[in-house]
ZAKENU-357146 format. One line per 3 residues: number of its first residue (from 1); their letters; for each residue x, y, z of C-alpha. Coordinates in steps of 0.001 Angstrom, whole numbers. Example, Ala and Ser with C-alpha at 12.3 -4.5 7.8 and 13.67 -1.06 7.14 Angstrom:
// ZAKENU-357146
1) as) 12300:-4500:7800 | 13670:-1060:7140 .
// end
This chain:
// ZAKENU-357146
1) mng) 26896:-17587:-7613 | 29755:-15267:-6507 | 32543:-13594:-8510 .
4) dsa) 34801:-16662:-8094 | 32130:-18735:-10282 | 32582:-16187:-12997 .
7) pfv) 35505:-17864:-15118 | 33705:-21328:-14729 | 30348:-19953:-15880 .
10) eal) 32005:-18195:-18644 | 33930:-21089:-19823 | 30746:-23539:-19733 .
13) til) 28623:-20781:-21629 | 30953:-20768:-24318 | 31388:-24652:-24350 .
16) ial) 27316:-25151:-24323 | 26944:-22429:-27116 | 29517:-23626:-29452 .
19) saa) 28411:-27146:-28570 | 24733:-26271:-29705 | 26008:-24413:-32751 .
22) gla) 28065:-27560:-33676 | 25228:-29788:-33333 | 23219:-27506:-35898 .
25) hgi) 26252:-27246:-38047 | 26422:-31289:-38135 | 22741:-31558:-38970 .
28) wmr) 23201:-28952:-41834 | 26310:-30398:-43149 | 24540:-33846:-43448 .
31) spr) 21475:-32037:-45218 | 21363:-32382:-49045 | 20291:-29126:-49338 .
34) slr) 23934:-27623:-48002 | 25460:-29177:-50975 | 24198:-26633:-53194 .
37) ysv) 26600:-24102:-51309 | 29644:-26283:-51623 | 31617:-23156:-52887 .
40) pld) 35133:-23373:-51744 | 36297:-20327:-49796 | 39713:-20194:-51513 .
43) ggh) 37597:-20119:-55043 | 39986:-22624:-56494 | 43047:-20343:-56208 .
46) tfr) 46287:-21775:-55411 | 49444:-20791:-53815 | 52993:-22241:-54938 .
49) grr) 50800:-24311:-57013 | 48932:-25860:-54452 | 45040:-25172:-53468 .
52) vfg) 44926:-22309:-50621 | 42250:-24201:-48457 | 41133:-26982:-50556 .
55) dnk) 37678:-28096:-51265 | 36576:-29040:-47818 | 36455:-25421:-46532 .
58) tlr) 33282:-24176:-48073 | 30724:-21389:-47729 | 28267:-24113:-46463 .
61) gfm) 30533:-24376:-43621 | 29933:-20920:-42186 | 26392:-20625:-43289 .
64) vlv) 24771:-22511:-40014 | 27664:-22536:-37165 | 27971:-18625:-37305 .
67) paa) 24268:-17611:-36662 | 23610:-20853:-34737 | 26232:-19583:-31914 .
70) gca) 24828:-16325:-32229 | 21076:-17815:-31283 | 22791:-19872:-28616 .
73) ffl) 24163:-16963:-27066 | 20862:-14843:-27323 | 19093:-17938:-25989 .
76) lgm) 21454:-18252:-22969 | 20899:-14230:-22278 | 17255:-14764:-22588 .
79) mrd) 17261:-17557:-19865 | 19564:-15458:-17685 | 17269:-12728:-17937 .
82) agv) 14373:-14934:-17103 | 15874:-15793:-13936 | 18660:-18771:-14401 .
85) awl) 20651:-17363:-11688 | 23781:-19453:-12647 | 24211:-17991:-16078 .
88) rpg) 24620:-14499:-14613 | 28462:-14386:-14190 | 29132:-16034:-17541 .
91) lwd) 27274:-13794:-19758 | 28829:-10360:-18987 | 26627:-7520:-18985 .
94) ldp) 25427:-7622:-22208 | 21606:-7684:-23222 | 20565:-11046:-25444 .
97) fal) 20810:-9222:-28643 | 24432:-7905:-27707 | 25153:-11607:-26884 .
100) fgv) 23852:-12673:-30215 | 26460:-10575:-31830 | 29325:-12123:-29385 .
103) gaw) 28219:-15703:-30231 | 27977:-15069:-33857 | 31510:-13631:-34020 .
106) agf) 32509:-16648:-31683 | 31173:-18729:-34508 | 32804:-16895:-37342 .
109) cfm) 36295:-17330:-35077 | 35785:-20951:-34713 | 35397:-21599:-38374 .
112) age) 38014:-19001:-39448 | 40725:-20548:-36833 | 40780:-23652:-38873 .
115) lpn) 41759:-22035:-42310 | 45308:-21220:-41527 | 45858:-25103:-40449 .
118) sfl) 44280:-25873:-43889 | 46313:-23764:-45696 | 49371:-25317:-44057 .
121) krq) 48262:-28937:-44758 | 47792:-27944:-48195 | 51235:-26755:-48593 .
124) wri) 52622:-29996:-47316 | 50598:-31951:-49725 | 48271:-33420:-47127 .
127) epg) 44821:-34056:-48439 | 41536:-32247:-46699 | 40535:-34496:-43868 .
130) dvp) 43862:-36645:-43493 | 46925:-36230:-41100 | 50342:-37650:-41848 .
133) rtg) 50655:-41247:-40789 | 53764:-41027:-38815 | 56320:-38435:-37547 .
136) grr) 56078:-34888:-35953 | 53772:-33293:-38869 | 51182:-36063:-37591 .
139) lfc) 51287:-34946:-34130 | 51615:-31130:-35067 | 48350:-31793:-37286 .
142) lvv) 46621:-33914:-34731 | 47332:-31317:-31772 | 46438:-28094:-34084 .
145) drl) 43395:-29873:-35480 | 41961:-29556:-31793 | 43231:-26570:-30513 .
148) dst) 42964:-24270:-33729 | 39396:-23233:-33537 | 39212:-23162:-29716 .
151) lav) 42318:-20579:-29484 | 40635:-18557:-32231 | 37401:-18341:-30233 .
154) llg) 39236:-17096:-27242 | 41161:-14326:-29114 | 38349:-13404:-31006 .
157) mal) 35685:-13287:-28083 | 38771:-11286:-26167 | 38536:-8497:-28637 .
160) vvd) 34706:-7985:-27581 | 34337:-9144:-24075 | 36575:-9380:-20802 .
163) lha) 37517:-13000:-20520 | 39045:-14048:-17047 | 42334:-15837:-17318 .
166) qtw) 40768:-19005:-15698 | 38256:-19226:-18534 | 41123:-19311:-21152 .
169) vav) 42546:-22096:-19285 | 39212:-24266:-18959 | 38307:-23562:-22441 .
172) lll) 41794:-24672:-23662 | 41739:-27787:-21377 | 37698:-28840:-22098 .
175) gpa) 37405:-26990:-25587 | 39432:-29677:-27603 | 37635:-32918:-25854 .
178) vhf) 34515:-31175:-26850 | 35840:-30581:-30342 | 37026:-34080:-30552 .
181) gfs) 33648:-35513:-29490 | 32085:-33525:-32210 | 34523:-34915:-34943 .
184) vll) 33807:-38476:-33588 | 29615:-37626:-33988 | 30503:-36095:-37674 .
187) ywi) 32552:-39125:-38877 | 29891:-41298:-37240 | 27036:-39648:-39179 .
190) gvk) 29186:-39563:-42296 | 30097:-36057:-42610 | 33983:-36329:-41797 .
193) rrf) 36115:-39075:-43253 | 38167:-39305:-39921 | 37389:-38529:-36308 .
196) a) 41135:-38335:-35062 .
// end
């Protein structure tokens, strides 16, 4: 692979790692054991008489996705070091342990990226997991629900590794589709109340 492939491989690496972490997250959220960690991140606090994030944003959401993303990056780094040549341009010049940190940070950013949207929806009196039925707010919520985490991952990762401009474009185009696919999967297995 030459240097021209680096942006594509970076994007693919991010999408593979976060997809694997999303799968682990879905399994965890379906597990009855996860329910004991259903502690709302906002601690029940309100802003202007409305919940800050609501009951759906809990500690249990962060518990598996963050380390799973770190492990996915770590394993991809191990695969690269074992000779999987196509991974070389997409994993920067970092050892697998440093990649674990990058991956865990990306997972944290993915989860944290949903919080501003949740805050805004609570202020608009939109129930967790819902979107308005019609109008501009519906379109806004549907678009932001797909882009918030993806954009947060890219912004967060750009703080710790160099990302090519083409990587941003590829992840912003493909990331929401992957995110939507996981939303459908989580809806299908009963973790989410809606998939759109």
